[in-house]
N, C-alpha and C positions, 0 to 999 in steps of 0.2 A: 355770567351766572355760574354758580358752583353747586355741586351735589351737596345735599344736606341743608340747603338754604330754602327759605320760603320765596320761591320765584313766581308766585301767583300774584294777581292784582289785589288780593284780599289779605286782611290780617288773620292770624291763626285763630283768634277768638271767634271770628265769623264762622270758620269751619267748625269750631267746637259747638257753636250754637246750632248749626245745620245738623250736626250729628245728634245732638240732644233732641231736636225736633223730629228727626227721623226715627229715633228709638221710641219716642212717645207715640208716633203714628204706628210703628210696628206693634207696640204693646196694645194699642187700641184694636189692631187687626189680629191680635193673638199670635204674633210671630216672634220666634226666638232669633231667627237668622233671616237676612234678606240678601238675595243674590241680585246684584244690579248689573245689567249688561248694556243699557242705554248709555252711549258715551257722554251725553249731556249730563246725565245723572251721576256718572262716574266723575266727571269734572266738578260738578257741584259739591260732591262729598269729599273729594281729595285734591282737586286741582289738576288731575291728569289731563294732558292735552297732547294728542298725537294722531296722525292719520293711520291708525292701526285697527280701526273698527271693522276692517274687512276680514280679520281673523277673530276667533273667539277670545274674549277677555271679560273680566268681571271685577267688580268691587264687592266684597263681602262685608256686610254690617251685622254684628252680633251683639245682643244685649250684654253679653259677658265679656266683650272685648273693648278696651279703651280706645282703640283706633280701628278704622276699617282696614281690610286687607285688599291689596291689589294683586290680581293674578293675570298674567299676560305672557306673551311670547318672550323668550329670552332676549331676542333682538331689541325688545322694547323696554327692558328692565332699566337701562340707563335713562331712558326717557321718563320713566316713572320716578326715578330718583331725582331727576332734574326738575320736573314740573309739579310734583305733589308735595304735600306737607307731611307725608308719611315717614315714619322711622324706617331705617334700612331693613329691619327684620320683617316688616309688614309688606314688603314688596317681593312677590314670589313669581319666578319665571318658569316656563315650561319649554322643553326641548323642541327643536324643529320637527322631530319625528311625529309630533302631534298635529302639525299644521296640515290641514286638508288631506288627512290620512283616511284610508278605508278601514284601518284596523285599530286605530287609536283615536281619542277625542280629547280636546282640551278640558272638557267638563270632568274628565276623570281626575285631572289635577285639581280642579276646583273642589270636587268631592273629597279627595284625599286631604286637601287643606282644611276643609271643614271637619272631617273625621279626626284628624290629628289633634285638633284643639278640643275634642270632646263634645262636639256640637252635632254629631251625626244622627242623633235620635231626637232631635228637636223638631219644632214646627218651622218649616222653611218656606219663605215666600220667593216667588220668581216673577219677573216681568213678562208674563206669558204672551202678551200681545205686542211686545217690543219688536221693532224691525230687526233687531240684532240677536234675538233669542229664538232658536229653531226648535222644531219638533224633536229632532235628534238630540239636541242639547238636553231637553227635558227627559227624554228616554234614558240617556246615559246617566244623568243625575239620579233618577229613580232606581236604576240598576245598581249603581255604586253605593247608594245610601238607602238600603232597604228598610231601615228602622225609622227613617225620617217621614214626616207627614208634610207633603207639599201642597201649597195652595197658591192661587194667582193673586199676587199683590197689586195687580193692576198698575195704575200710574201713581202709586203712593208718593214717590219722591217728586214726580212732576207737579203734584198739587202743592207740595211745599215750596217749589220754585215759583209758583204762581204769584206770590206776594214777594216783591223784591226788597232787598236792603237798600239803604241810601247809597252804598258803594256800587251796587249793581245798577242803580238808576243813573249814577254818574257815568258809567260805561255806556249805557244806552244813549245818554245825551251826546257823548262823544261820537258814537256810531251815527247818530242823527245828523251831525255836521258833515260826516262823510256821505250820508245818503243825499243830502242837498247838493253836494258837489257832483255826485254821480248823475243825479237826475238833470241837473243843469247841463252837464256835458252831453247827455243823451239828447236832450231837447235841442241843443245847439247843432248837433251833428246830423240828426235825422233830416234828410232832404231828398228831393227827387234825384234818382240816379246813384245815390250813395249805397254801397253794398251793406246789407243788414249785418254781415259779419264784422265789418269795420266798426260799426257802432257798438256791437257786443264786445269787441276787443277793447275799445275805449272805456266802456263801462267797467270791465274787469280791471283794467290798468288803474283807473281812477279810484276804484275801491281799495286796491292794494296800497296805492300810494298814500291814501288817507288825507290828512291835513298837513301840507308841506310847510316848511319854514320854521323859524324859531318859535318854540312853544307848541309846535305841531306834534303829530303822532301818526303812526302807520295804521293801515287797515288790515283786515283778515279776509279769508275766503268765505263766501256766503254758503249757507246750507242749501240754498236753491240757486241755480244758475239764472242769469237774467232772462226773464220771460218777456218776449217781445214780438207777439204775433202781429201781423200786418194785413190789411185788407180784410177778406172774408175770414182770415185767421183770427181776427179779434173776437169772433164768436166762440173761440176755443181758448180758454184762459191759461192753459198750461203748455202752450207751444213756446219754444225758445226763439231761435233765429234761423234764417236760411241764407244761402249764398246770393239769392236774388237781390236786386236793388229795390229801394223804396220807390213806389210809383206815385204819380200825381193823382189827386182826387181819391186818396185812400187814408184811412185812419190807422194808427199804430198804438197799441197799449204797451206801456213799459212798467214792469213790476220788478223792483230791485231792493237791495238792502245794503246799507253800510254796516260794517261789522267791526267791533272792537273787542279783542280778547274773547271771541266767540259770542258776544252779545250783539244782537241784531236790532236794526231799526228799519223795518220794511215800509215801502211806500209805492203807490202806483199813480201814474198820470197818463193822459191820452193826448196824442199829437195827430193833427190832421193836416195833410199837405194839399192845399187848394182851398176851394170853397165848400165848407161842410154842408151836408144836407140838413134841412131844418130839423129832421127827426133827431139828429145827433146833437145839434145845438140845444134842442129842448131837453134831451136826455141829460146833458151836462148840467143844466140848471136844476133839473129834478134831483139828480144825485147830490148836488151841492146843498140843496134845500134839505134833503134827507139826512145828510151828514150833520148839518146844523141842528136838526131835531134830535138826532141820536146823541150828539155831544151834550145837548142841554139835559138829556135824560140820564146821562152817565154820571153817577155820583155815589159815594158810599151809602150802602143801604138799599140802593136800587138793585134789580136783578139783571142778569144778562138778557132775559126775556124782555124786560122793560125797554132796553136800548133797541132791541130788534123791533119791538112794537112801535116805537117812535119813528124809526126809519121806514118800516113797512107801511105805516099809516100815511106817510107822505106820498110814497109812490103809488099806493092804492088810490089816492084821490086823483091821480093822473092816469089811472087805468092800467097800471103796471103791477104784475105779481112776480115776486122772486122767490123761488122755492128754497134755494140754498141759504146757508147762514150768511151773515153780513160782517162777521169778525170773529177773532179768536185770540187767545192768549199767546204772547210771543216773548222771546228773551234769549237765554243761553241755548245754543243748539249746534248740531252737526248735520251733515247731509243724512237723509234726503229732505228735511223739513225744518223751517225755523219756528213752526208752531209748537206749543207745549203739550198739545193733546189733552187739554183740560177744559176750561170753559169755552163755550161758543156763543156768539150773539145770534141766537135763533129761538124760534117759538118753543116755549116749554122749558128752556134752560133756566132753572131757578137759582143758579149760583149767585150768591149775594156779593156785590162788588165791594172791594176793600181798598183802602189807600195803598198805593204802590203796586197794585195790579197793573200790568201793561198789556194793551190790547191793540191788535191791528184791526182798526175799523175799516173793513174792506167791502163796501157795498157796490161791487161791480155788477153790471148788467150785461148778460150774454144772451143775445137773441138769435134768430135763425141764421142770419148771414152777416151780422156785425155786432160789435160790443163796445162798451166804454168802461174804463176803470179809473176811479179817483178814490184814493184811500188815505187814511191818516193813522200813524202810530201814536197812541195816546197813553197817558198814565192817569189812573184814578188818584186824585188828590184828597185832602181832608174835606174839601167842599165841592169838588167838581172834577174838572179835567185839565190836564196839561197836554198840549200838542207838542210832540217832540220836534217836529219839523216846521220850518217857516218856508212855505212854497205855495204859490198861487194854485188854487183848485180849478181855475178856469180851463176849459178846453184850449189846448195850445194849437193855434192856427198859424201855419206858415205858407 
């Protein structure tokens, strides 16, 4: 790879269209400038890819600028030259004296970058509820740009990401092949007496190795570490792994994702070591039936609520009620989440499904002292649904 080249997985005209769509959304929201701090949104708009989101960084989009501006730590400037489609002059670094300082703040540099381009008195949107944008960041911007009018842009760029291009779908399909390999490796290794940490290590190794051999490709790190609660822990969906070995007569839920160029394909399955109790066998069948109903309801023009209603109607007939959502939009992302923070498959979400939306249909059941997870990553097609992964939905019994 060389500086000044397009080293992203996408053509530059795709980035151009993303910028056009972002500016249209900004215009509809009454924004002259948008400060983007979510690393997935930064990647989406410029291609930037680096583990630098532990310090403040931003992409600035302005109606009056032909390209976005990237602002980040001086140490990461070469990374921005290497991974983005931006011209050299649109990559701005700040000195290390701004990093985790009590007297300076990187948003002072973001503010001066905006002011120097005559944009300091405009209407500026920020991602106020982003994991990566702090209360102090907002306060510094307001102090440094007193003539600007700030407003919360919410998840403006996230919603644009919700409908994928064909090139993005191709990456998710590649990620799904990795997902299948990861899940099969986990199923093969989970056994009585095997340390949970050994299986977690194998999951991570398989994900990074990707698809080996001629015509293969490597994987990437996931936005969420492998979730692998066992025994009573299956009632707690977001536990990772422990040092303890897997025990006989216990269930284990496995939620993982293959990743390709930051595009995820998440999936969950449940493994039982021994003879499963009847309640778990019944639950697996109910979840499978509910997934089929949800998949049948998922099509362009239907709403997220419609899919939730199809799923919840099935489980209600069996006397089960699930309060939480049963799915969400996924795709390009960084830690701590592979969800896009847009549509959710839940009661009342009237988001209309469109072709090339990608959803993790995740109808897990978490009860008092046990749980079961069986999920599918799907794409909304012109007429229905594509399931990204081919992997049995049966309860795995060993």
